[in-house]
N, C-alpha and C positions, 0 to 999 in steps of 0.2 A: 792068566795074565802075567806078563813078565814085568818085574819091578825095575825101575830106573836105578842103576848102581849109585848115581849121585845122591838120590833120595835116601837110599839105604845107609850110605856112609854118613850123611848128615844126621839121620836119626840116631846113629850110635854116638854121635858127639853131644846130643842133647840129654840133659838129665831129666828126671821125672817132672820137676817143676816147669821146665821149659817146654816139654812135650804137652803138659796140661795147658799151659798158657797158649800154645800154638794150636791146640786141639788136633794133635797128630798122634800116631801110634795107638796105644791103648786108650787114649782120651779122644779119639776121633768120634765125631757126632754125625749122624745120618738124618736125612729128610727124604720126602718123596713128593713127586708131582701128582696132581689130580687134574683130569680133563673132564669138563662138564658140557653136556649138550642139553639145551632147554627145549621144552615142547613147542613154545612159541617165543619169538623175540621178546626180551624183557628190557624195561627201561624204568628209570625214576624210582618212585616209592616201592612198587612191588619187588624190584631187584634189590633195593636197599634192605627191605624187610627180610627177604630170603637170606642175604649175606649176614645180616645181624643174627638171625636164627642159627645159621651155619657156624658163625664164629662163637656164638654162645655154646653150641654143642661141642666145638673143639676145646673151648676153655674148660668145660666140665671134665674133659679127658686129659687136661694138662697139656693141650696142644695149641699151636699158634698157626694161623693161616696168613699167607701173603700173596699178592698178585690179584687174581680174580677180577680183572678189569678188561679194558679194551674200549672200543668205540660203541656207544649206544646206537641202536638197540642191540643187546647181547643175544645172539643165537647160540653162542658157545663161549666158554672162557676156560682159563686154566690158572693154576696157582700152585704154591708149594706149602707143604705141611711139615712142621718141625715141633720139637718139644718147647714148652715155655721156659723150663729150667734146663740146666745142663743135662745131657743125655740124648737118647735117640728114641723116636717112636718105634714100637714093635709091630710085628706082623698083625697082631690082634687089633692094634690101633688102625692100621691101614684098612683092614677088613671092615671094622666098625664104621669108619668114615664113608667107605663106598656103600655099605648097606644103608646108612642114614640118608645119604644123597639119593640113592635109587628109590627109597621109600617116599621121597618128596614128590608132590604132584607136578612141580615145575620142571622136573628133570626127566629127560628121555634116557640118557645114558651117563654114567659116571665111571671113569677108569682111573685106576692108580698105576703109576709107573713104578719101576724098580727103585730101591733105595739108592741114594747117592750121598757123597760126602757133602755135608751141609756147609762147610767152611772153605773147602779147597777145590770144588768142582766135582766132576763125575767120576774121577778115578778112585778106585778103592786101593 
């Protein structure tokens, strides 16, 4: 992937404190998207119970989930997973999330996408 020369020259002008505040360079943080497909459409309390269990699992790993909505009933949904604190989830986190989801009786399929820049979009 070719870097934009304007971005490279901007990075050289920033000191470490500025790069950390902007979450760029060596302070860049990543996240990943998850896509879920349910066995049967879910709505109301069963869906909320599932999401509460899922977010509880994420919290135990130091992760945070967002999205996972849409119009009820949910036959599928997607969301994003990131670290609760500064930093990025690792490959082992991504694999653990997919395995946990696939072990749930409500889920037919769960897929994790590639890591992306959590603050500035998809470009690395």
